C-alpha positions in Angstrom: -58.7 71.6 79.9 -56.3 71.4 78.2 -58.3 71.8 75.2 -59.7 75.0 75.9 -56.1 76.8 77.5 -55.0 75.6 74.3 -57.8 76.9 72.0 -56.8 80.2 74.4 -54.0 80.6 73.3 -53.2 79.7 76.9 -50.2 77.5 78.7 -52.0 74.2 78.8 -49.1 71.8 80.4 -50.4 71.9 84.0 -53.6 70.5 82.1 -52.2 68.2 80.7 -50.6 66.3 82.9 -52.7 66.4 86.3 -55.4 64.7 82.5 -52.6 62.4 82.0 -52.0 61.4 86.0 -56.1 61.5 85.7 -55.7 58.7 83.8 -53.1 56.8 85.6 -55.8 56.4 88.3 -58.7 55.6 86.8 -56.2 52.7 85.7 -55.7 51.1 88.7 -59.2 50.8 89.4 -60.5 49.1 86.4 -60.9 45.6 86.5 -59.6 43.9 83.7 -60.9 40.7 84.1 -65.0 42.1 84.9 -64.8 44.7 82.8 -65.7 47.5 85.5 -64.4 49.5 88.5 -63.3 47.9 91.6 -65.5 48.6 94.7 -62.7 49.2 96.4 -58.8 47.8 95.8 -56.3 48.2 98.8 -58.6 46.4 101.6 -56.3 43.8 103.1 -59.0 41.0 100.8 -59.2 42.8 97.5 -62.8 43.9 96.6 -64.6 45.0 100.1 -66.7 41.5 101.8 -69.1 43.4 103.1 -70.8 44.7 99.7 -74.1 44.5 98.8 -74.8 43.7 95.1 -78.4 44.4 95.1 -80.7 46.2 96.7 -83.8 44.1 97.2 -85.5 42.7 100.4 -87.1 44.4 103.9 -86.6 47.5 104.5 -83.2 46.6 106.8 -81.7 44.5 103.8 -82.5 47.4 101.9 -81.0 49.9 104.6 -78.1 47.9 104.5 -77.5 47.7 100.4 -78.1 51.6 100.6 -74.4 52.0 102.1 -72.3 49.0 101.3 -73.4 49.1 97.6 -75.5 50.5 96.5 -74.7 51.5 93.0 -76.2 55.7 92.2 -78.1 54.9 88.1 -76.4 59.0 87.6 -73.8 58.6 87.5 -73.2 55.8 85.0 -73.8 58.3 81.9 -70.5 61.2 84.2 -69.0 58.1 84.1 -69.6 56.6 80.9 -67.4 60.0 79.2 -64.6 59.5 80.8 -63.8 56.4 80.0 -64.2 57.0 76.4 -62.2 60.0 77.0 -59.5 57.5 78.7 -59.8 54.5 76.8 -61.6 55.7 73.2 -63.2 53.3 72.5 -66.9 53.3 71.8 -67.5 49.8 72.1 -66.6 49.0 74.6 -68.8 52.2 76.4 -71.1 51.7 74.9 -72.4 47.7 76.2 -72.2 50.8 79.7 -75.1 51.6 78.8 -76.5 48.3 76.8 -75.6 46.2 80.5 -77.5 49.4 82.3 -80.1 49.2 80.3 -80.6 44.8 80.5 -80.4 45.0 84.1 -82.8 47.6 84.8 -85.4 46.0 82.4 -84.4 43.2 84.9 -85.2 44.5 87.6 -87.7 42.6 90.3 -89.7 45.4 91.4 -91.6 43.3 93.8 -88.6 42.5 95.7 
């Protein structure tokens, strides 16, 4: 928005400040050890212990995973775009996409 405001010759300071605040907020959720975002950052034990990282198994297991950790693949685009804008690191952004495709190919669709 700050860029649009500049192009239109309008005040951009409010948008620039909001973008910086968003960048700082994004940093808070970034896990540098794993190279991705924390699932939960304010819990007493750090990340949520009930997190289920795989959507597989019988209906009951899949239903539990659906509410405790399902990753929505369609959000990878907005995530990568946001990360690229904040960190200006195209190689890192591509690595998220590469990991997603590798994971997708490894999925056991019969489980």
